[in-house]
N, CA, C and O atoms as a GROMACS GRO file, in nm:
protein
  256
    1MET      N    1  -6.240   0.496  18.684
    1MET     CA    2  -6.180   0.503  18.575
    1MET      C    3  -6.232   0.628  18.450
    1MET      O    4  -6.349   0.657  18.421
    2THR      N    5  -6.159   0.662  18.416
    2THR     CA    6  -6.252   0.846  18.361
    2THR      C    7  -6.182   0.797  18.180
    2THR      O    8  -6.114   0.697  18.154
    3GLN      N    9  -6.214   0.875  18.110
    3GLN     CA   10  -6.195   0.809  17.980
    3GLN      C   11  -6.186   0.966  17.938
    3GLN      O   12  -6.262   1.059  17.966
    4GLY      N   13  -6.058   0.962  17.854
    4GLY     CA   14  -6.060   1.079  17.762
    4GLY      C   15  -6.167   1.124  17.635
    4GLY      O   16  -6.257   1.050  17.594
    5PRO      N   17  -6.142   1.234  17.592
    5PRO     CA   18  -6.311   1.278  17.570
    5PRO      C   19  -6.239   1.186  17.367
    5PRO      O   20  -6.135   1.160  17.306
    6ASN      N   21  -6.411   1.178  17.352
    6ASN     CA   22  -6.409   1.103  17.201
    6ASN      C   23  -6.371   1.232  17.107
    6ASN      O   24  -6.426   1.342  17.097
    7PRO      N   25  -6.233   1.168  17.029
    7PRO     CA   26  -6.185   1.288  16.939
    7PRO      C   27  -6.322   1.282  16.805
    7PRO      O   28  -6.345   1.401  16.784
    8GLU      N   29  -6.408   1.203  16.720
    8GLU     CA   30  -6.480   1.190  16.697
    8GLU      C   31  -6.558   1.291  16.694
    8GLU      O   32  -6.562   1.380  16.608
    9THR      N   33  -6.633   1.278  16.803
    9THR     CA   34  -6.722   1.335  16.847
    9THR      C   35  -6.697   1.477  16.883
    9THR      O   36  -6.788   1.560  16.879
   10VAL      N   37  -6.576   1.506  16.916
   10VAL     CA   38  -6.525   1.641  16.964
   10VAL      C   39  -6.528   1.727  16.834
   10VAL      O   40  -6.584   1.837  16.828
   11GLY      N   41  -6.451   1.657  16.710
   11GLY     CA   42  -6.429   1.694  16.600
   11GLY      C   43  -6.538   1.719  16.552
   11GLY      O   44  -6.537   1.814  16.473
   12ALA      N   45  -6.659   1.658  16.575
   12ALA     CA   46  -6.807   1.685  16.498
   12ALA      C   47  -6.832   1.789  16.530
   12ALA      O   48  -6.849   1.886  16.456
   13LEU      N   49  -6.841   1.783  16.703
   13LEU     CA   50  -6.910   1.922  16.731
   13LEU      C   51  -6.852   2.054  16.733
   13LEU      O   52  -6.913   2.158  16.757
   14ALA      N   53  -6.686   2.038  16.697
   14ALA     CA   54  -6.632   2.182  16.675
   14ALA      C   55  -6.631   2.203  16.528
   14ALA      O   56  -6.613   2.315  16.480
   15ALA      N   57  -6.646   2.114  16.469
   15ALA     CA   58  -6.653   2.149  16.318
   15ALA      C   59  -6.836   2.188  16.275
   15ALA      O   60  -6.863   2.226  16.161
   16GLU      N   61  -6.924   2.173  16.361
   16GLU     CA   62  -7.050   2.218  16.333
   16GLU      C   63  -7.076   2.331  16.380
   16GLU      O   64  -7.165   2.403  16.334
   17HIS      N   65  -6.992   2.366  16.490
   17HIS     CA   66  -7.002   2.519  16.539
   17HIS      C   67  -6.902   2.620  16.505
   17HIS      O   68  -6.911   2.739  16.537
   18LEU      N   69  -6.817   2.573  16.445
   18LEU     CA   70  -6.684   2.650  16.402
   18LEU      C   71  -6.657   2.778  16.414
   18LEU      O   72  -6.586   2.836  16.496
   19GLY      N   73  -6.757   2.840  16.276
   19GLY     CA   74  -6.781   2.963  16.304
   19GLY      C   75  -6.790   3.044  16.424
   19GLY      O   76  -6.725   3.148  16.412
   20PRO      N   77  -6.862   3.028  16.557
   20PRO     CA   78  -6.918   3.072  16.648
   20PRO      C   79  -6.754   3.024  16.750
   20PRO      O   80  -6.704   3.109  16.824
   21ILE      N   81  -6.720   2.949  16.742
   21ILE     CA   82  -6.624   2.919  16.817
   21ILE      C   83  -6.484   2.981  16.778
   21ILE      O   84  -6.403   2.969  16.870
   22LEU      N   85  -6.430   3.049  16.658
   22LEU     CA   86  -6.346   3.166  16.643
   22LEU      C   87  -6.398   3.274  16.624
   22LEU      O   88  -6.328   3.374  16.615
   23TYR      N   89  -6.525   3.279  16.614
   23TYR     CA   90  -6.568   3.488  16.703
   23TYR      C   91  -6.525   3.427  16.848
   23TYR      O   92  -6.434   3.508  16.865
   24ALA      N   93  -6.520   3.357  16.950
   24ALA     CA   94  -6.537   3.330  17.042
   24ALA      C   95  -6.429   3.353  17.094
   24ALA      O   96  -6.434   3.427  17.193
   25LEU      N   97  -6.277   3.296  17.047
   25LEU     CA   98  -6.149   3.283  17.038
   25LEU      C   99  -6.147   3.453  17.021
   25LEU      O  100  -6.168   3.513  17.126
   26GLU      N  101  -6.132   3.508  16.941
   26GLU     CA  102  -6.093   3.591  16.877
   26GLU      C  103  -6.087   3.729  17.000
   26GLU      O  104  -5.997   3.804  17.037
   27ALA      N  105  -6.280   3.708  17.048
   27ALA     CA  106  -6.351   3.858  17.149
   27ALA      C  107  -6.204   3.821  17.232
   27ALA      O  108  -6.117   3.903  17.260
   28CYS      N  109  -6.201   3.601  17.278
   28CYS     CA  110  -6.132   3.644  17.432
   28CYS      C  111  -5.981   3.736  17.385
   28CYS      O  112  -5.948   3.833  17.453
   29ALA      N  113  -5.904   3.697  17.270
   29ALA     CA  114  -5.800   3.771  17.252
   29ALA      C  115  -5.856   3.894  17.299
   29ALA      O  116  -5.841   3.944  17.410
   30LEU      N  117  -5.953   3.957  17.158
   30LEU     CA  118  -5.894   4.114  17.166
   30LEU      C  119  -5.890   4.167  17.340
   30LEU      O  120  -5.807   4.253  17.366
   31GLN      N  121  -5.974   4.119  17.448
   31GLN     CA  122  -6.022   4.122  17.545
   31GLN      C  123  -5.874   4.097  17.660
   31GLN      O  124  -5.856   4.140  17.774
   32MET      N  125  -5.796   4.021  17.584
   32MET     CA  126  -5.709   3.990  17.654
   32MET      C  127  -5.570   4.076  17.628
   32MET      O  128  -5.482   4.109  17.708
   33GLU      N  129  -5.582   4.103  17.471
   33GLU     CA  130  -5.463   4.220  17.453
   33GLU      C  131  -5.507   4.343  17.530
   33GLU      O  132  -5.417   4.409  17.582
   34GLU      N  133  -5.687   4.401  17.553
   34GLU     CA  134  -5.705   4.500  17.581
   34GLU      C  135  -5.645   4.531  17.709
   34GLU      O  136  -5.614   4.642  17.751
   35GLY      N  137  -5.634   4.407  17.770
   35GLY     CA  138  -5.556   4.469  17.937
   35GLY      C  139  -5.438   4.380  17.903
   35GLY      O  140  -5.414   4.270  17.952
   36GLY      N  141  -5.391   4.425  17.840
   36GLY     CA  142  -5.247   4.449  17.838
   36GLY      C  143  -5.166   4.251  17.858
   36GLY      O  144  -5.044   4.242  17.871
   37ARG      N  145  -5.228   4.159  17.856
   37ARG     CA  146  -5.220   4.039  17.829
   37ARG      C  147  -5.174   3.973  17.714
   37ARG      O  148  -5.212   3.859  17.684
   38GLN      N  149  -5.063   4.061  17.623
   38GLN     CA  150  -5.037   3.974  17.477
   38GLN      C  151  -5.012   3.857  17.462
   38GLN      O  152  -5.042   3.799  17.357
   39GLU      N  153  -4.947   3.794  17.572
   39GLU     CA  154  -4.901   3.641  17.559
   39GLU      C  155  -5.031   3.584  17.535
   39GLU      O  156  -5.042   3.518  17.432
   40GLU      N  157  -5.129   3.596  17.605
   40GLU     CA  158  -5.240   3.511  17.643
   40GLU      C  159  -5.370   3.528  17.521
   40GLU      O  160  -5.462   3.448  17.514
   41ALA      N  161  -5.357   3.643  17.434
   41ALA     CA  162  -5.382   3.715  17.321
   41ALA      C  163  -5.321   3.599  17.220
   41ALA      O  164  -5.394   3.506  17.185
   42ALA      N  165  -5.202   3.606  17.182
   42ALA     CA  166  -5.159   3.536  17.139
   42ALA      C  167  -5.185   3.360  17.111
   42ALA      O  168  -5.196   3.311  16.999
   43TYR      N  169  -5.190   3.306  17.202
   43TYR     CA  170  -5.220   3.184  17.225
   43TYR      C  171  -5.355   3.183  17.160
   43TYR      O  172  -5.371   3.127  17.051
   44PHE      N  173  -5.454   3.244  17.223
   44PHE     CA  174  -5.602   3.234  17.158
   44PHE      C  175  -5.611   3.288  17.025
   44PHE      O  176  -5.722   3.287  16.970
   45ARG      N  177  -5.532   3.324  16.977
   45ARG     CA  178  -5.544   3.380  16.787
   45ARG      C  179  -5.460   3.220  16.747
   45ARG      O  180  -5.505   3.167  16.646
   46ALA      N  181  -5.379   3.167  16.798
   46ALA     CA  182  -5.272   3.074  16.737
   46ALA      C  183  -5.352   2.900  16.780
   46ALA      O  184  -5.309   2.790  16.744
   47LEU      N  185  -5.469   2.927  16.859
   47LEU     CA  186  -5.564   2.847  16.843
   47LEU      C  187  -5.661   2.841  16.773
   47LEU      O  188  -5.714   2.737  16.735
   48ALA      N  189  -5.704   2.983  16.740
   48ALA     CA  190  -5.851   2.958  16.642
   48ALA      C  191  -5.761   2.931  16.495
   48ALA      O  192  -5.792   2.852  16.405
   49ARG      N  193  -5.654   3.010  16.499
   49ARG     CA  194  -5.592   2.935  16.357
   49ARG      C  195  -5.567   2.820  16.325
   49ARG      O  196  -5.579   2.783  16.208
   50ARG      N  197  -5.519   2.730  16.438
   50ARG     CA  198  -5.472   2.607  16.420
   50ARG      C  199  -5.675   2.495  16.385
   50ARG      O  200  -5.702   2.391  16.324
   51LEU      N  201  -5.754   2.589  16.457
   51LEU     CA  202  -5.902   2.519  16.445
   51LEU      C  203  -5.938   2.543  16.307
   51LEU      O  204  -5.986   2.460  16.231
   52ALA      N  205  -5.911   2.667  16.281
   52ALA     CA  206  -5.958   2.747  16.103
   52ALA      C  207  -5.866   2.666  15.994
   52ALA      O  208  -5.932   2.656  15.890
   53GLU      N  209  -5.767   2.619  15.984
   53GLU     CA  210  -5.658   2.526  15.948
   53GLU      C  211  -5.758   2.416  15.912
   53GLU      O  212  -5.817   2.391  15.807
   54ALA      N  213  -5.756   2.344  16.069
   54ALA     CA  214  -5.798   2.215  16.041
   54ALA      C  215  -5.978   2.189  16.004
   54ALA      O  216  -6.031   2.092  15.949
   55GLY      N  217  -6.029   2.291  16.048
   55GLY     CA  218  -6.150   2.302  15.927
   55GLY      C  219  -6.154   2.277  15.823
   55GLY      O  220  -6.234   2.202  15.767
   56GLY      N  221  -6.033   2.358  15.761
   56GLY     CA  222  -6.063   2.304  15.642
   56GLY      C  223  -6.005   2.221  15.542
   56GLY      O  224  -6.001   2.260  15.425
   57GLN      N  225  -5.973   2.143  15.566
   57GLN     CA  226  -5.916   2.009  15.556
   57GLN      C  227  -6.032   1.894  15.544
   57GLN      O  228  -6.127   1.876  15.620
   58PRO      N  229  -5.999   1.823  15.428
   58PRO     CA  230  -6.134   1.743  15.393
   58PRO      C  231  -6.033   1.611  15.477
   58PRO      O  232  -5.912   1.621  15.498
   59ARG      N  233  -6.133   1.471  15.520
   59ARG     CA  234  -6.091   1.359  15.631
   59ARG      C  235  -6.005   1.313  15.541
   59ARG      O  236  -6.011   1.344  15.422
   60GLU      N  237  -5.892   1.211  15.609
   60GLU     CA  238  -5.863   1.096  15.512
   60GLU      C  239  -5.955   0.982  15.455
   60GLU      O  240  -6.026   0.904  15.517
   61GLY      N  241  -5.932   0.996  15.321
   61GLY     CA  242  -5.980   0.890  15.271
   61GLY      C  243  -6.143   0.996  15.260
   61GLY      O  244  -6.252   0.940  15.244
   62ASN      N  245  -6.133   1.097  15.268
   62ASN     CA  246  -6.321   1.196  15.198
   62ASN      C  247  -6.256   1.255  15.058
   62ASN      O  248  -6.335   1.292  14.971
   63GLU      N  249  -6.148   1.263  15.040
   63GLU     CA  250  -6.174   1.378  14.930
   63GLU      C  251  -6.288   1.380  14.860
   63GLU      O  252  -6.360   1.281  14.843
   64ALA      N  253  -6.313   1.512  14.809
   64ALA     CA  254  -6.397   1.530  14.733
   64ALA      C  255  -6.386   1.529  14.603
   64ALA      O  256  -6.485   1.551  14.533
   0.00000   0.00000   0.00000
């Protein structure tokens, strides 16, 4: 019986390493673009944008 990922653990790990993750996604997008794979590059950039936006949002009930 396999379980899915624990969202709290995945979220905490992603938040802790958000900068390097965003950098890696952009590096992937640049490589895809150089190879003429525009759709894949757009996918990685959209994913990075969503992660960056989510990283800047306070958790519910945790407003500063």
